[in-house]
DRENDO-1510 file (C-alpha; in Angstrom, 1 decimal, always signed):
<recs>
REC; n; res; u; v; w
REC; 1; MET; +110.0; +97.5; +108.5 .
REC; 2; GLY; +112.6; +95.7; +110.4 .
REC; 3; SER; +115.1; +98.6; +110.3 .
REC; 4; ILE; +112.4; +101.0; +111.3 .
REC; 5; ILE; +111.4; +98.9; +114.3 .
REC; 6; LEU; +115.0; +98.5; +115.4 .
REC; 7; PHE; +115.9; +102.5; +115.2 .
REC; 8; ALA; +112.7; +103.0; +117.1 .
REC; 9; ALA; +113.6; +100.4; +119.9 .
REC; 10; ILE; +117.1; +102.0; +120.2 .
REC; 11; ALA; +115.5; +105.4; +120.6 .
REC; 12; VAL; +113.2; +104.4; +123.1 .
REC; 13; GLU; +115.8; +102.4; +125.0 .
REC; 14; LEU; +118.3; +105.3; +125.1 .
REC; 15; VAL; +115.9; +107.8; +126.1 .
REC; 16; PHE; +114.5; +105.5; +128.9 .
REC; 17; ALA; +118.0; +104.8; +130.0 .
REC; 18; ALA; +118.7; +108.5; +130.2 .
REC; 19; TYR; +115.5; +109.3; +132.1 .
REC; 20; CYS; +116.6; +106.6; +134.6 .
REC; 21; ILE; +120.0; +108.2; +135.1 .
REC; 22; HIS; +118.5; +111.7; +135.3 .
REC; 23; SER; +116.0; +110.6; +137.9 .
REC; 24; ARG; +118.5; +108.1; +139.7 .
REC; 25; SER; +115.7; +105.4; +139.6 .
REC; 26; TYR; +115.3; +102.2; +137.8 .
REC; 27; GLN; +111.8; +103.2; +137.0 .
REC; 28; ALA; +110.5; +99.7; +137.3 .
REC; 29; THR; +107.0; +100.5; +136.8 .
REC; 30; GLY; +107.6; +102.6; +133.8 .
REC; 31; ARG; +109.9; +99.9; +132.2 .
REC; 32; ARG; +107.4; +97.2; +132.8 .
REC; 33; THR; +104.5; +99.3; +131.3 .
REC; 34; MET; +106.8; +100.1; +128.4 .
REC; 35; ARG; +107.3; +96.4; +127.7 .
REC; 36; ILE; +103.5; +95.7; +127.8 .
REC; 37; SER; +103.0; +98.6; +125.5 .
REC; 38; ALA; +105.6; +97.5; +123.1 .
REC; 39; PHE; +103.8; +94.1; +122.6 .
REC; 40; ALA; +100.4; +95.9; +122.3 .
REC; 41; VAL; +101.9; +98.2; +119.6 .
REC; 42; PHE; +103.2; +95.0; +117.6 .
REC; 43; VAL; +100.0; +93.2; +117.8 .
REC; 44; LEU; +98.2; +96.3; +116.5 .
REC; 45; LEU; +100.6; +96.6; +113.6 .
REC; 46; MET; +100.0; +93.0; +112.5 .
REC; 47; ILE; +96.2; +93.6; +112.9 .
REC; 48; THR; +96.5; +96.6; +110.5 .
REC; 49; SER; +98.7; +94.5; +108.1 .
REC; 50; ILE; +101.5; +97.1; +108.5 .
REC; 51; ILE; +103.3; +94.2; +109.6 .
REC; 52; GLU; +102.9; +91.0; +107.6 .
REC; 53; TRP; +103.1; +88.0; +109.9 .
REC; 54; SER; +105.8; +85.6; +108.7 .
REC; 55; LEU; +108.6; +83.5; +109.9 .
REC; 56; ARG; +110.9; +86.7; +110.0 .
REC; 57; TRP; +108.9; +88.0; +113.0 .
REC; 58; TYR; +108.7; +84.8; +115.1 .
REC; 59; ALA; +111.6; +85.6; +117.3 .
REC; 60; PHE; +110.8; +89.3; +117.7 .
REC; 61; ALA; +107.2; +88.4; +118.8 .
REC; 62; ALA; +108.5; +85.7; +121.3 .
REC; 63; LEU; +110.7; +88.3; +122.9 .
REC; 64; LEU; +108.1; +91.0; +123.2 .
REC; 65; LEU; +105.6; +88.4; +124.5 .
REC; 66; THR; +107.9; +87.2; +127.2 .
REC; 67; TRP; +108.8; +90.6; +128.3 .
REC; 68; ALA; +105.0; +91.6; +128.4 .
REC; 69; LEU; +104.1; +88.5; +130.2 .
REC; 70; LEU; +107.0; +89.1; +132.8 .
REC; 71; SER; +106.2; +92.6; +133.2 .
REC; 72; ALA; +102.4; +92.0; +133.7 .
REC; 73; ILE; +103.3; +89.4; +136.4 .
REC; 74; ALA; +105.4; +91.8; +138.1 .
REC; 75; LEU; +102.8; +94.7; +138.0 .
REC; 76; VAL; +100.4; +92.3; +139.5 .
REC; 77; ARG; +102.3; +91.2; +142.3 .
REC; 78; ARG; +103.7; +94.7; +142.7 .
REC; 79; ASP; +107.2; +93.6; +142.8 .
REC; 80; ARG; +109.8; +96.2; +143.6 .
REC; 81; ASP; +113.5; +96.5; +142.3 .
REC; 82; GLY; +115.2; +96.7; +145.6 .
REC; 83; ALA; +118.6; +96.9; +144.4 .
REC; 84; ALA; +120.8; +100.1; +145.1 .
REC; 85; PHE; +120.5; +102.5; +142.1 .
REC; 86; ARG; +123.8; +102.5; +139.9 .
REC; 87; ILE; +124.3; +103.9; +136.6 .
REC; 88; GLY; +126.4; +101.2; +135.5 .
REC; 89; SER; +123.3; +98.8; +135.9 .
REC; 90; VAL; +121.2; +101.0; +134.0 .
REC; 91; ILE; +123.6; +101.0; +131.0 .
REC; 92; LYS; +124.0; +97.2; +131.3 .
REC; 93; ARG; +120.2; +96.7; +131.3 .
REC; 94; ALA; +119.8; +99.1; +128.0 .
REC; 95; VAL; +122.7; +97.2; +126.4 .
REC; 96; LEU; +121.2; +93.6; +127.1 .
REC; 97; ALA; +117.9; +94.7; +125.9 .
REC; 98; LEU; +119.4; +96.3; +122.6 .
REC; 99; SER; +121.2; +93.2; +122.1 .
REC; 100; ALA; +118.3; +90.9; +122.5 .
REC; 101; LEU; +116.3; +93.4; +120.0 .
REC; 102; LEU; +118.9; +93.2; +117.7 .
REC; 103; LEU; +119.2; +89.4; +117.7 .
REC; 104; ALA; +115.3; +88.8; +117.4 .
REC; 105; LEU; +114.9; +91.4; +114.6 .
REC; 106; SER; +117.8; +89.8; +112.6 .
REC; 107; PRO; +115.5; +87.7; +110.4 .
REC; 108; ALA; +113.5; +90.9; +109.5 .
REC; 109; LEU; +116.7; +92.8; +108.9 .
REC; 110; ILE; +118.3; +90.1; +106.5 .
REC; 111; PHE; +114.8; +89.2; +105.0 .
REC; 112; PRO; +112.9; +92.4; +105.2 .
REC; 113; GLN; +109.2; +92.6; +104.0 .
REC; 114; TYR; +109.1; +93.3; +100.1 .
REC; 115; ARG; +106.4; +93.7; +97.6 .
REC; 116; PRO; +106.4; +91.2; +94.9 .
REC; 117; LEU; +106.5; +92.3; +91.5 .
REC; 118; LYS; +103.2; +92.4; +89.8 .
REC; 119; THR; +102.7; +90.2; +86.6 .
REC; 120; THR; +101.5; +92.0; +83.5 .
REC; 121; GLY; +100.1; +89.2; +81.6 .
REC; 122; ALA; +96.4; +88.3; +81.3 .
REC; 123; TYR; +96.5; +85.2; +83.2 .
REC; 124; GLY; +96.4; +84.4; +86.8 .
REC; 125; VAL; +99.1; +82.1; +87.9 .
REC; 126; GLU; +98.8; +78.5; +89.4 .
REC; 127; THR; +101.6; +76.5; +90.9 .
REC; 128; VAL; +102.2; +72.8; +91.7 .
REC; 129; THR; +105.2; +70.9; +93.1 .
REC; 130; TYR; +106.5; +67.4; +92.3 .
REC; 131; THR; +109.3; +65.2; +93.4 .
REC; 132; TYR; +110.9; +63.3; +90.5 .
REC; 133; ILE; +112.8; +60.1; +90.6 .
REC; 134; ASP; +115.3; +59.3; +87.9 .
REC; 135; GLY; +115.9; +55.5; +88.0 .
REC; 136; SER; +118.4; +55.5; +85.2 .
REC; 137; ARG; +120.8; +57.5; +87.5 .
REC; 138; ILE; +122.5; +56.7; +90.8 .
REC; 139; GLU; +122.5; +59.6; +93.2 .
REC; 140; THR; +126.5; +60.5; +93.3 .
REC; 141; TYR; +126.2; +62.9; +96.3 .
REC; 142; SER; +125.3; +60.1; +98.8 .
REC; 143; ASN; +126.5; +56.5; +99.4 .
REC; 144; THR; +122.9; +54.9; +99.5 .
REC; 145; GLY; +123.2; +53.6; +95.9 .
REC; 146; GLY; +119.6; +54.9; +95.4 .
REC; 147; PRO; +118.2; +56.7; +92.3 .
REC; 148; ARG; +118.6; +60.4; +91.6 .
REC; 149; ARG; +115.8; +62.3; +93.3 .
REC; 150; PHE; +114.9; +65.8; +92.9 .
REC; 151; THR; +112.1; +68.5; +93.4 .
REC; 152; VAL; +110.5; +70.6; +90.7 .
REC; 153; GLN; +107.9; +73.5; +90.8 .
REC; 154; TYR; +105.8; +74.5; +88.0 .
REC; 155; TRP; +104.2; +77.9; +87.4 .
REC; 156; TYR; +101.3; +77.9; +84.8 .
REC; 157; PRO; +98.5; +80.0; +83.5 .
REC; 158; GLU; +95.2; +79.7; +85.1 .
REC; 159; ASP; +92.3; +78.9; +82.7 .
REC; 160; ALA; +94.5; +79.1; +79.7 .
REC; 161; ASN; +93.1; +78.1; +76.2 .
REC; 162; GLY; +95.2; +76.0; +74.0 .
REC; 163; LYS; +98.7; +74.7; +74.5 .
REC; 164; CYS; +101.7; +76.6; +76.0 .
REC; 165; PRO; +105.3; +76.7; +75.6 .
REC; 166; LEU; +107.3; +74.9; +78.2 .
REC; 167; VAL; +110.4; +76.8; +79.8 .
REC; 168; VAL; +112.7; +74.9; +82.3 .
REC; 169; PHE; +114.9; +76.9; +84.7 .
REC; 170; SER; +118.2; +75.9; +86.4 .
REC; 171; HIS; +119.2; +77.9; +89.4 .
REC; 172; GLY; +122.9; +78.9; +90.4 .
REC; 173; SER; +125.2; +77.3; +92.8 .
REC; 174; PHE; +123.8; +77.5; +96.5 .
REC; 175; GLY; +120.6; +78.7; +94.8 .
REC; 176; VAL; +117.0; +77.4; +95.0 .
REC; 177; LYS; +114.1; +76.7; +92.7 .
REC; 178; SER; +112.5; +80.1; +93.6 .
REC; 179; SER; +115.5; +82.1; +92.9 .
REC; 180; ASN; +114.0; +84.0; +89.8 .
REC; 181; LEU; +110.2; +83.8; +91.1 .
REC; 182; SER; +109.3; +87.0; +89.5 .
REC; 183; LEU; +110.7; +85.8; +86.1 .
REC; 184; TYR; +108.5; +82.5; +86.5 .
REC; 185; ARG; +105.4; +84.4; +87.4 .
REC; 186; GLU; +105.7; +86.9; +84.5 .
REC; 187; LEU; +106.1; +84.3; +81.8 .
REC; 188; ALA; +103.3; +82.3; +83.4 .
REC; 189; SER; +101.0; +85.2; +83.3 .
REC; 190; HIS; +101.6; +85.5; +79.5 .
REC; 191; GLY; +100.7; +81.9; +78.8 .
REC; 192; TYR; +104.0; +79.9; +79.5 .
REC; 193; VAL; +104.4; +76.8; +81.6 .
REC; 194; VAL; +107.6; +77.4; +83.7 .
REC; 195; CYS; +109.3; +74.5; +85.5 .
REC; 196; SER; +112.1; +75.4; +88.0 .
REC; 197; ILE; +114.4; +72.6; +89.4 .
REC; 198; ASP; +116.0; +72.2; +92.9 .
REC; 199; HIS; +119.3; +70.3; +92.0 .
REC; 200; THR; +119.4; +68.3; +95.1 .
REC; 201; TYR; +122.8; +68.6; +96.9 .
REC; 202; GLN; +123.8; +71.4; +94.5 .
REC; 203; CYS; +120.9; +73.8; +95.9 .
REC; 204; LEU; +121.0; +75.4; +99.4 .
REC; 205; PHE; +118.4; +73.1; +100.7 .
REC; 206; THR; +115.3; +71.4; +99.1 .
REC; 207; ALA; +112.2; +69.6; +100.6 .
REC; 208; ASP; +110.6; +66.6; +98.8 .
REC; 209; THR; +106.9; +66.6; +98.6 .
REC; 210; ASP; +106.9; +63.9; +101.4 .
REC; 211; GLY; +108.7; +66.4; +103.6 .
REC; 212; ARG; +112.2; +65.0; +103.4 .
REC; 213; ILE; +114.8; +67.9; +103.5 .
REC; 214; SER; +118.1; +67.7; +101.9 .
REC; 215; LEU; +120.9; +70.3; +102.4 .
REC; 216; ILE; +123.6; +71.4; +100.1 .
REC; 217; ASP; +126.7; +69.0; +99.9 .
REC; 218; ARG; +129.6; +70.1; +101.6 .
REC; 219; GLY; +132.0; +68.6; +98.9 .
REC; 220; PHE; +130.2; +70.6; +96.4 .
REC; 221; MET; +130.4; +73.7; +98.4 .
REC; 222; ARG; +134.1; +73.1; +98.7 .
REC; 223; GLU; +134.6; +72.6; +95.1 .
REC; 224; ILE; +132.9; +75.7; +94.2 .
REC; 225; LEU; +134.9; +77.8; +96.7 .
REC; 226; ALA; +138.2; +76.3; +95.5 .
REC; 227; GLU; +137.5; +76.3; +91.7 .
REC; 228; ASP; +140.0; +78.8; +89.9 .
REC; 229; ALA; +140.1; +78.4; +86.1 .
REC; 230; GLU; +143.1; +81.0; +85.9 .
REC; 231; ARG; +145.3; +78.9; +88.2 .
REC; 232; ASP; +144.2; +75.2; +87.3 .
REC; 233; LYS; +142.2; +74.7; +84.3 .
REC; 234; MET; +142.4; +70.9; +84.3 .
REC; 235; GLN; +140.9; +70.8; +87.8 .
REC; 236; SER; +138.2; +73.4; +86.7 .
REC; 237; ARG; +137.3; +71.4; +83.8 .
REC; 238; GLU; +136.9; +68.2; +86.1 .
REC; 239; TYR; +134.7; +70.3; +88.4 .
REC; 240; TYR; +132.6; +71.7; +85.4 .
REC; 241; GLN; +132.1; +68.1; +84.0 .
REC; 242; LYS; +130.8; +66.9; +87.4 .
REC; 243; TRP; +128.5; +69.7; +88.1 .
REC; 244; MET; +127.1; +70.0; +84.7 .
REC; 245; GLY; +126.6; +66.1; +84.4 .
REC; 246; VAL; +124.2; +66.5; +87.3 .
REC; 247; ARG; +122.4; +69.5; +86.1 .
REC; 248; THR; +122.1; +68.5; +82.6 .
REC; 249; GLY; +120.8; +65.1; +83.7 .
REC; 250; ASP; +118.1; +66.8; +85.7 .
REC; 251; LEU; +117.1; +69.3; +82.9 .
REC; 252; ASN; +116.9; +66.4; +80.5 .
REC; 253; PHE; +114.8; +64.3; +82.6 .
REC; 254; VAL; +112.4; +66.9; +83.2 .
REC; 255; ILE; +111.9; +67.8; +79.5 .
REC; 256; ASP; +111.7; +64.2; +78.5 .
REC; 257; TYR; +109.1; +63.3; +81.5 .
REC; 258; ALA; +107.1; +66.4; +80.8 .
REC; 259; LEU; +106.9; +65.9; +77.2 .
REC; 260; SER; +106.0; +62.2; +77.6 .
REC; 261; GLN; +103.2; +63.2; +80.1 .
REC; 262; ALA; +101.9; +66.0; +77.6 .
REC; 263; ALA; +101.9; +63.4; +74.8 .
REC; 264; SER; +100.1; +60.9; +76.7 .
REC; 265; GLY; +97.1; +63.1; +77.3 .
REC; 266; ASP; +97.9; +63.1; +81.2 .
REC; 267; SER; +95.0; +64.3; +83.3 .
REC; 268; ASP; +97.2; +66.5; +85.4 .
REC; 269; PRO; +96.3; +70.2; +84.2 .
REC; 270; VAL; +100.1; +71.4; +84.1 .
REC; 271; TYR; +101.1; +68.5; +81.6 .
REC; 272; ALA; +98.1; +68.9; +79.5 .
REC; 273; LEU; +98.9; +72.6; +78.7 .
REC; 274; ILE; +102.4; +71.9; +77.4 .
REC; 275; ASP; +103.0; +72.3; +73.8 .
REC; 276; ILE; +105.6; +69.6; +73.0 .
REC; 277; THR; +106.9; +71.6; +70.0 .
REC; 278; LYS; +107.9; +74.7; +71.9 .
REC; 279; ILE; +110.6; +74.1; +74.5 .
REC; 280; GLY; +113.0; +76.8; +76.1 .
REC; 281; VAL; +115.6; +76.6; +78.8 .
REC; 282; LEU; +117.2; +79.2; +80.9 .
REC; 283; GLY; +119.1; +79.4; +84.1 .
REC; 284; HIS; +121.2; +81.6; +86.3 .
REC; 285; SER; +125.2; +81.2; +86.7 .
REC; 286; LEU; +125.8; +77.3; +87.0 .
REC; 287; GLY; +122.3; +76.8; +85.9 .
REC; 288; GLY; +122.7; +79.0; +82.7 .
REC; 289; SER; +125.9; +76.8; +81.9 .
REC; 290; ALA; +123.6; +73.8; +82.2 .
REC; 291; ALA; +121.0; +75.3; +80.0 .
REC; 292; LEU; +123.5; +76.1; +77.5 .
REC; 293; GLY; +124.8; +72.6; +77.6 .
REC; 294; VAL; +121.3; +71.2; +77.0 .
REC; 295; GLY; +120.6; +73.6; +74.2 .
REC; 296; ARG; +123.3; +72.5; +72.0 .
REC; 297; PRO; +122.5; +68.6; +71.5 .
REC; 298; ARG; +118.7; +68.7; +71.8 .
REC; 299; ASP; +116.8; +69.1; +68.5 .
REC; 300; ASP; +113.6; +69.9; +70.6 .
REC; 301; VAL; +115.0; +73.1; +72.5 .
REC; 302; GLY; +114.1; +76.2; +70.5 .
REC; 303; ALA; +115.7; +78.9; +72.6 .
REC; 304; VAL; +118.1; +79.5; +75.4 .
REC; 305; ILE; +118.7; +82.1; +78.1 .
REC; 306; ALA; +121.7; +82.4; +80.3 .
REC; 307; LEU; +121.9; +84.8; +83.1 .
REC; 308; GLU; +125.7; +85.5; +83.4 .
REC; 309; SER; +126.7; +81.9; +82.6 .
REC; 310; PRO; +129.9; +80.5; +80.9 .
REC; 311; PHE; +129.6; +77.8; +78.3 .
REC; 312; MET; +131.0; +75.1; +80.6 .
REC; 313; CYS; +129.7; +72.2; +78.6 .
REC; 314; ASP; +131.4; +73.5; +75.4 .
REC; 315; ILE; +134.9; +72.9; +77.0 .
REC; 316; VAL; +136.2; +69.7; +75.4 .
REC; 317; GLY; +139.7; +69.6; +76.8 .
REC; 318; VAL; +142.7; +71.4; +78.0 .
REC; 319; GLU; +146.1; +71.7; +76.1 .
REC; 320; ASP; +149.0; +73.8; +76.8 .
REC; 321; GLY; +147.3; +75.3; +79.8 .
REC; 322; GLU; +144.4; +76.6; +77.9 .
REC; 323; PHE; +140.7; +75.5; +77.5 .
REC; 324; VAL; +139.9; +73.7; +74.3 .
REC; 325; TRP; +136.4; +74.8; +73.0 .
REC; 326; ASN; +134.0; +73.2; +70.8 .
REC; 327; ASP; +134.1; +75.5; +67.8 .
REC; 328; GLU; +130.8; +74.7; +66.2 .
REC; 329; THR; +128.3; +77.5; +65.8 .
REC; 330; TYR; +125.8; +77.5; +68.7 .
REC; 331; PRO; +122.7; +76.0; +66.9 .
REC; 332; VAL; +119.9; +77.5; +68.9 .
REC; 333; PRO; +118.9; +81.2; +69.5 .
REC; 334; VAL; +120.6; +82.3; +72.7 .
REC; 335; LEU; +120.4; +85.4; +74.8 .
REC; 336; ASN; +123.1; +86.0; +77.2 .
REC; 337; ILE; +122.5; +88.5; +80.0 .
REC; 338; TYR; +125.5; +89.9; +82.1 .
REC; 339; SER; +125.9; +92.2; +85.1 .
REC; 340; ASP; +129.0; +94.3; +86.0 .
REC; 341; SER; +130.4; +91.4; +87.7 .
REC; 342; SER; +131.6; +89.7; +84.2 .
REC; 343; TRP; +130.6; +92.2; +81.4 .
REC; 344; SER; +134.1; +94.2; +81.3 .
REC; 345; HIS; +135.9; +90.9; +82.1 .
REC; 346; LEU; +134.6; +88.5; +79.5 .
REC; 347; ASP; +137.8; +88.5; +77.5 .
REC; 348; GLU; +139.8; +88.0; +80.7 .
REC; 349; LEU; +138.1; +85.1; +82.4 .
REC; 350; PRO; +139.3; +81.9; +80.9 .
REC; 351; GLN; +135.9; +80.3; +81.2 .
REC; 352; TYR; +134.1; +83.2; +79.5 .
REC; 353; ALA; +136.2; +82.8; +76.5 .
REC; 354; ALA; +133.3; +81.3; +74.3 .
REC; 355; ASN; +131.0; +84.1; +75.6 .
REC; 356; ALA; +133.5; +86.7; +74.3 .
REC; 357; LYS; +133.8; +84.9; +71.1 .
REC; 358; LEU; +130.0; +85.0; +70.6 .
REC; 359; LEU; +129.8; +88.7; +70.9 .
REC; 360; ALA; +131.5; +88.9; +67.4 .
REC; 361; ASP; +129.9; +85.6; +65.9 .
REC; 362; THR; +127.9; +86.6; +62.9 .
REC; 363; GLU; +126.6; +83.2; +62.3 .
REC; 364; ALA; +125.0; +82.2; +65.5 .
REC; 365; THR; +121.7; +83.7; +66.4 .
REC; 366; SER; +122.8; +85.2; +69.6 .
REC; 367; PHE; +122.3; +88.5; +71.6 .
REC; 368; SER; +124.3; +89.9; +74.5 .
REC; 369; VAL; +122.9; +92.1; +76.9 .
REC; 370; HIS; +124.6; +94.3; +79.8 .
REC; 371; VAL; +122.5; +95.1; +82.8 .
REC; 372; ARG; +124.4; +98.2; +84.0 .
REC; 373; GLY; +124.8; +98.7; +87.6 .
REC; 374; ALA; +123.8; +95.1; +88.6 .
REC; 375; GLY; +125.9; +92.6; +90.4 .
REC; 376; HIS; +125.8; +88.8; +89.8 .
REC; 377; LEU; +123.0; +88.1; +92.3 .
REC; 378; THR; +121.1; +91.2; +91.3 .
REC; 379; LEU; +119.9; +89.3; +88.4 .
REC; 380; THR; +117.9; +87.0; +90.9 .
REC; 381; ASP; +115.1; +87.7; +93.2 .
REC; 382; LEU; +117.6; +87.7; +96.2 .
REC; 383; ALA; +117.9; +91.3; +95.5 .
REC; 384; LEU; +114.3; +91.7; +96.4 .
REC; 385; THR; +114.2; +89.1; +99.4 .
REC; 386; SER; +117.4; +90.0; +101.0 .
REC; 387; PRO; +119.2; +93.4; +99.8 .
REC; 388; LEU; +121.6; +93.0; +102.7 .
REC; 389; LEU; +122.8; +89.4; +101.6 .
REC; 390; THR; +122.9; +90.4; +97.8 .
REC; 391; ARG; +125.2; +93.3; +98.8 .
REC; 392; MET; +127.3; +91.2; +100.9 .
REC; 393; LEU; +127.6; +88.3; +98.2 .
REC; 394; ASN; +128.0; +90.7; +95.5 .
REC; 395; GLY; +130.8; +92.5; +97.1 .
REC; 396; ARG; +129.3; +95.8; +96.7 .
REC; 397; LYS; +125.9; +97.5; +96.6 .
REC; 398; ALA; +124.3; +97.6; +93.2 .
REC; 399; SER; +123.5; +101.0; +91.7 .
REC; 400; ILE; +120.6; +99.9; +89.6 .
REC; 401; ASP; +117.0; +100.0; +91.0 .
REC; 402; THR; +116.0; +96.3; +91.8 .
REC; 403; GLU; +112.6; +96.5; +90.5 .
REC; 404; TYR; +113.8; +97.9; +87.2 .
REC; 405; CYS; +116.5; +95.2; +87.0 .
REC; 406; LEU; +114.2; +92.2; +87.5 .
REC; 407; THR; +111.4; +93.8; +85.3 .
REC; 408; SER; +113.9; +94.3; +82.4 .
REC; 409; ILE; +115.0; +90.7; +82.7 .
REC; 410; SER; +111.5; +89.4; +82.7 .
REC; 411; GLN; +110.6; +91.6; +79.7 .
REC; 412; LEU; +113.7; +90.6; +77.7 .
REC; 413; ALA; +113.0; +86.8; +78.6 .
REC; 414; LEU; +109.2; +87.3; +77.5 .
REC; 415; GLU; +110.1; +89.0; +74.0 .
REC; 416; PHE; +112.7; +86.5; +73.3 .
REC; 417; PHE; +110.8; +83.6; +74.0 .
REC; 418; ASP; +107.9; +85.0; +72.2 .
REC; 419; CYS; +109.9; +85.7; +69.2 .
REC; 420; TYR; +111.7; +82.2; +69.0 .
REC; 421; LEU; +109.3; +79.8; +70.5 .
REC; 422; ARG; +105.9; +81.4; +69.3 .
REC; 423; GLY; +107.1; +83.2; +66.3 .
REC; 424; LYS; +105.8; +86.5; +67.4 .
REC; 425; GLY; +107.3; +89.7; +66.4 .
REC; 426; THR; +111.1; +90.5; +66.1 .
REC; 427; PHE; +113.6; +90.4; +69.2 .
REC; 428; ALA; +116.0; +93.7; +68.9 .
REC; 429; PRO; +117.1; +94.3; +72.4 .
REC; 430; GLN; +119.1; +97.3; +73.6 .
REC; 431; ALA; +122.9; +96.7; +74.1 .
REC; 432; SER; +122.5; +97.8; +77.8 .
REC; 433; TYR; +119.7; +98.5; +80.2 .
</recs>
């Protein structure tokens, strides 16, 4: 919708500028009438729900309202444009107007209106948010010496009967807890309790339930941008240990706390739903690495899904310039989903060596799926909320349909968890989608 409005505005401004030049007049009355009409059309589009009112439209609405008010005042006062006509002035006014429109429409262009994916399960989906405090850990990203705080959000089935498996999600670097919202909602609609974590200081931003906002740590950003496993494996391993220490700590706390609340008969609806014998973990990128790291040592985790994630926690050292890996068979059923960003390079990227080895491992219960035409961030809902940012961050335009990509991931996750957490059916995915 933002691009349609921008193209329409460009056309109107250019036609009006051409008319002014042709008539050798600034057409003050016509311009003011046009500004008032533009605001009226915008209001009409909102009333008819063609435009869905949200933060993305605030700046544009403010610009149109300002122009409309100034134009209305000028019409009432019958102000005249007394300056001598100059073609350069017409062009300057058109350029300024178009620049203002482009700036005001930027939020709608970067984050356009989109239609959320429909869930296919029998349940409606409820959600609740909590801020947890882990008193056993000191926050390493601040100098306050305070305990680790992080916010989580649960999605769970409405009016569910019986107990539900718990699935805990970890986002990627610079991500947020809502990064794979369509996946959470789909699982919840089929009777899963899904918890997604905002890893404070490793997520883009997070807000506690008391309203306190924390932004991503700049040191963490520098580490992510500087990390290069091909150039300096020792430094990369140090980074991996640091990042994974925070994330696996958050994941373990969430699982332990949720299970303790569920076992105690807590009256909170979301905890009361949890089946403490059926636990899954999943994540994207760094979050998937953390999920893989939690799945190995915990006996209560029954299945792991990693969306394009190396086995960072399985790197036990560096010798002769190469990573040394934990060579024990991965003990939990695992589903690795890859995009074009890594699939053809698994045997070339040092941090993905264990992933490449797993492709030929006949002992582990593992599955590897390639989503053709997708980029790294196409595996997240950013592809829905901001196709422009997704294309920029992926480095290219994805050739796969976004809805098909996300729907396929949700279906794979549902079938995988149904099989290995609920014992329903068999899991036999295609090699590629």
